[in-house]
Every structure is written in structure tokens, then in C-alpha cells.
C-alpha positions as CSV (number, residue, x, y, z in Angstrom):
1,M,25.0,-19.1,2.2
2,T,27.7,-20.2,4.4
3,L,29.2,-22.5,1.4
4,A,29.2,-19.5,-0.7
5,V,31.4,-17.7,1.6
6,L,33.9,-20.4,1.8
7,V,34.3,-21.1,-2.3
8,A,34.4,-17.4,-2.6
9,A,37.5,-17.2,-0.2
10,I,39.1,-20.2,-1.7
11,L,38.8,-18.9,-5.4
12,R,40.0,-15.5,-4.1
13,A,43.1,-17.6,-2.5
14,G,44.1,-19.4,-5.0
15,P,45.6,-17.4,-7.8
16,E,47.3,-15.6,-4.9
17,R,48.8,-18.8,-3.4
18,F,49.6,-19.8,-6.9
19,F,51.7,-17.0,-7.8
20,T,53.6,-16.6,-4.5
21,G,53.4,-19.6,-2.8
22,R,51.8,-18.2,-0.2
23,S,48.2,-17.3,1.0
24,S,46.8,-14.3,3.2
25,L,43.6,-16.6,3.6
26,A,42.9,-16.7,7.7
27,W,40.8,-19.5,8.1
28,H,39.8,-19.6,11.6
29,R,38.5,-15.9,10.8
30,L,36.4,-17.0,7.1
31,L,34.8,-20.1,9.1
32,T,33.7,-17.8,12.1
33,A,32.4,-15.1,9.8
34,A,30.8,-18.2,7.7
35,G,29.4,-19.2,10.4
36,A,27.9,-16.6,11.7
37,L,26.2,-15.4,8.5
38,G,25.0,-19.2,8.8
39,L,23.1,-18.3,11.7
40,V,21.7,-15.3,10.8
41,F,20.1,-16.7,7.7
42,F,18.7,-19.4,9.5
43,A,17.1,-17.0,12.3
44,F,15.9,-14.9,9.3
45,I,14.1,-18.3,7.8
46,F,13.1,-18.9,11.1
47,I,11.4,-16.3,12.4
48,L,9.6,-15.3,8.5
49,T,8.5,-19.0,8.9
50,Y,7.2,-18.2,12.6
51,I,5.3,-14.6,11.7
52,R,3.8,-16.9,8.5
53,L,2.7,-19.6,10.7
54,A,1.2,-17.1,12.9
55,A,-0.5,-15.1,10.1
56,S,-2.0,-18.3,9.2
57,E,-3.9,-19.2,12.2
58,P,-7.0,-16.4,12.1
59,A,-7.3,-17.6,8.3
60,E,-7.6,-21.2,9.1
61,A,-10.2,-20.5,12.0
62,I,-12.2,-18.9,9.5
63,L,-11.8,-21.4,6.9
64,N,-12.5,-23.9,9.6
65,D,-16.1,-22.2,10.1
66,I,-18.0,-22.4,6.8
67,P,-21.1,-23.9,7.4
68,S,-21.4,-27.0,4.9
69,E,-23.4,-28.2,2.0
70,G,-26.8,-28.4,3.7
71,E,-26.2,-24.9,5.2
72,R,-25.1,-23.0,2.4
73,R,-26.3,-19.3,2.2
74,G,-26.6,-17.1,-0.8
75,E,-25.5,-17.1,-4.2
76,Q,-21.9,-18.8,-5.6
77,L,-19.4,-15.7,-6.4
78,S,-16.2,-16.2,-8.1
79,G,-13.2,-14.7,-7.7
80,F,-9.2,-15.2,-8.7
81,V,-5.8,-15.2,-7.3
82,A,-3.4,-12.3,-7.8
83,M,-0.2,-11.2,-6.9
84,E,0.5,-7.4,-6.7
85,Y,4.0,-5.8,-6.9
86,Y,4.8,-3.1,-4.5
87,A,7.6,-0.7,-3.1
88,L,9.3,-1.7,-6.6
89,I,10.3,-5.1,-6.0
90,L,8.5,-6.5,-3.3
91,N,4.9,-8.5,-4.1
92,R,2.1,-10.1,-2.0
93,T,-0.7,-12.2,-2.8
94,F,-4.4,-12.1,-2.9
95,L,-7.4,-14.0,-2.8
96,V,-9.9,-11.8,-4.5
97,F,-13.8,-12.4,-3.8
98,I,-16.0,-10.3,-6.5
99,A,-19.3,-9.6,-5.1
100,P,-21.9,-7.6,-6.0
101,E,-21.0,-4.7,-3.1
102,G,-17.6,-4.6,-4.3
103,L,-14.2,-6.5,-4.1
104,Y,-13.3,-8.7,-1.0
105,G,-9.2,-9.2,-0.9
106,W,-7.6,-11.9,1.7
107,K,-3.5,-11.5,1.4
108,V,-2.9,-15.1,1.4
109,S,1.1,-14.7,1.0
110,G,3.6,-11.7,1.5
111,P,6.8,-12.2,-0.5
112,V,7.7,-15.0,-2.8
113,T,10.4,-15.8,-5.3
114,T,10.2,-18.1,-8.4
115,A,11.9,-20.8,-6.8
116,Q,8.1,-21.2,-5.6
117,P,6.3,-21.6,-8.7
118,D,3.1,-23.2,-7.8
119,Y,2.7,-21.5,-4.4
120,F,-0.7,-20.2,-5.4
121,L,-2.5,-23.8,-5.9
122,P,-3.9,-24.2,-2.9
123,Y,-5.8,-20.7,-3.0
124,A,-6.8,-21.4,-6.7
125,D,-8.6,-24.4,-5.2
126,L,-10.6,-22.4,-2.6
127,L,-12.3,-20.8,-5.8
128,K,-13.8,-24.2,-6.6
129,D,-14.8,-24.9,-3.4
130,P,-19.1,-24.0,-3.1
131,D,-19.4,-23.5,0.5
132,M,-16.8,-20.8,0.4
133,M,-17.9,-19.1,-2.6
134,R,-21.3,-18.6,-0.9
135,D,-20.3,-17.6,2.0
136,R,-20.0,-13.9,2.4
137,D,-19.8,-13.6,6.2
138,A,-16.2,-15.8,5.5
139,M,-15.2,-13.4,2.9
140,N,-15.8,-9.9,4.8
141,R,-13.5,-11.7,7.9
142,L,-10.7,-12.6,5.6
143,A,-10.7,-9.6,4.3
144,R,-10.5,-7.5,7.5
145,L,-7.4,-9.8,8.0
146,K,-3.7,-7.9,8.0
147,G,-2.8,-6.7,4.6
148,G,-6.7,-7.2,3.0
149,F,-8.9,-5.1,1.6
150,F,-12.5,-4.1,0.7
151,I,-13.1,-1.9,-2.5
152,P,-16.3,-0.9,-2.8
153,R,-18.0,-1.5,-5.8
154,S,-18.7,2.6,-6.0
155,G,-15.1,3.0,-6.0
156,I,-14.4,0.9,-8.8
157,A,-14.2,3.6,-11.8
158,G,-13.2,0.9,-14.3
159,A,-11.0,-2.2,-15.3
160,E,-8.7,-2.4,-18.0
161,V,-6.9,-6.2,-19.6
162,N,-3.5,-6.4,-20.1
163,Y,-2.5,-9.6,-21.9
164,N,1.6,-9.2,-21.9
165,P,3.5,-11.4,-19.4
166,K,4.7,-9.5,-16.6
167,W,8.1,-9.3,-15.9
168,G,10.1,-11.2,-13.4
169,M,7.5,-14.0,-12.8
170,G,9.8,-16.8,-14.1
171,P,8.6,-20.1,-14.1
172,I,4.9,-18.6,-11.9
173,Q,2.1,-19.5,-14.1
174,H,0.2,-16.3,-15.0
175,S,-2.5,-15.2,-17.6
176,G,-2.4,-11.7,-17.8
177,R,-3.0,-8.7,-15.7
178,V,-6.2,-6.7,-14.7
179,I,-5.7,-2.9,-14.0
180,L,-8.2,-1.6,-11.5
181,R,-9.1,1.9,-12.2
182,M,-10.4,4.0,-8.7
183,T,-12.9,7.1,-8.7
184,S,-10.0,8.5,-6.1
185,G,-7.4,8.4,-9.3
186,N,-5.4,5.3,-8.0
187,S,-5.1,2.1,-9.2
188,R,-4.1,-1.5,-8.6
189,E,-2.6,-3.7,-11.1
190,F,-3.3,-7.4,-10.3
191,I,-1.1,-10.1,-12.1
192,L,-3.5,-13.4,-12.6
193,L,-2.0,-16.3,-11.2
194,G,-2.9,-19.9,-13.2
195,T,-4.6,-20.1,-16.3
196,V,-7.9,-18.0,-16.2
197,D,-9.3,-15.8,-18.5
198,P,-8.7,-12.0,-18.1
199,D,-11.6,-11.3,-20.1
200,A,-14.0,-13.2,-17.8
201,V,-12.4,-11.5,-14.9
202,Q,-12.8,-7.6,-15.8
203,Q,-16.3,-8.1,-16.9
204,N,-17.4,-10.1,-13.6
205,I,-15.4,-7.1,-11.6
206,L,-17.4,-4.6,-13.7
207,G,-20.9,-6.6,-13.5
208,G,-20.5,-7.5,-9.9
């Protein structure tokens, strides 16, 4: 960002120096402003990283507490990783577990950009872990973390599939969308990340 400010100022001052032989560019002010912007940007990244790390600690504790293969309990469930847009331009990502009693949604990430196309892969790998996918208690606890959700089966009115790619996703791989209709009249659109079968996700949601 600091470099961008410097380059923009130089390009702006160039024509003035060429035509008049002088430049009104105040280098000390420019460098001060660029340095201040750089510090603000660094502080923003530092704070954002700290918040993300702090938020991940409770989830890691839950995941580390999942019983081993010899202690598995319950049937193996299914799920999917999905991005959801909100507030027009912001996004968040959930690992959604499909259970007979409803959908457990664990918020695994806040806003991401197209510069992070593979960010969701570690969460997709959790869906392949039989210990994780049999632990209903872990799913419930993850869904109770900040930003998570639970949608009871009685609150689901239907689910529709949209096979079209989502605008703005860039290189982030996705396989269409599932629009969840609630009995309350509200709806949520989940962009299915990775290579998944939207029809299978829809059937699992409706069939429980």
C-alpha cells in the first residue's frame, strides 16, 4: 500500500515537472503519509490475524476432544463446506453437518478474498474423517461457537439447487448453490465449495 501511494504521487508529479520544470511534490509529507498508511495497514492485518487465531482456539479444543476410532458413537453423517454472502459484499464460510435433527453450521472463516482460493480445503478434509462425522456432540459444540447456527428439521421448508456459478468467486472452486427455504419465510443461499454434487447435498438435506 505504501509503495502504491509513492508510485501514484510520482506519476502525478511527472507531467508537472516535464511541462514546467518544477514540481510541487513535497517528499517529506509524502513519505510521512505513506509511512502512516503502511502502519495502519500493518496494524489492521495484525489485529485481524490475532482475532482469527483467538477464535480458532475453542474449535481446536473441541476437535482435539473427538473420540478415537475405538470410541466412535453414532452413525456417520454427511456435510458440506459452503460460503454465504451477507451485507451485500461480505462473506463467511461454514462447515455444515447434516443430521436427522437438523443442520449444524460451524463458522470456520470470516471474509476471504479470491487471493485465497484453497482456504477451505482443510475443512473439506474434515468431512472425510469418520471420527469427526460420527461425533454428534462435537458438531453441536462447534455450531454453538460464535457465528455458528443450528437449523432444526422442523424449520426447513425445502431446498433448491442452482447450478450456475456465483459471480465474484474468481478461482475459488465451487459447485453451484443450495438455497435453503425456512418455514419462517426466510432463506439462505449456500455456495458449495470444492467438487461436490449439489443434487446429493439437496437430497441429504431433505432426507436428513
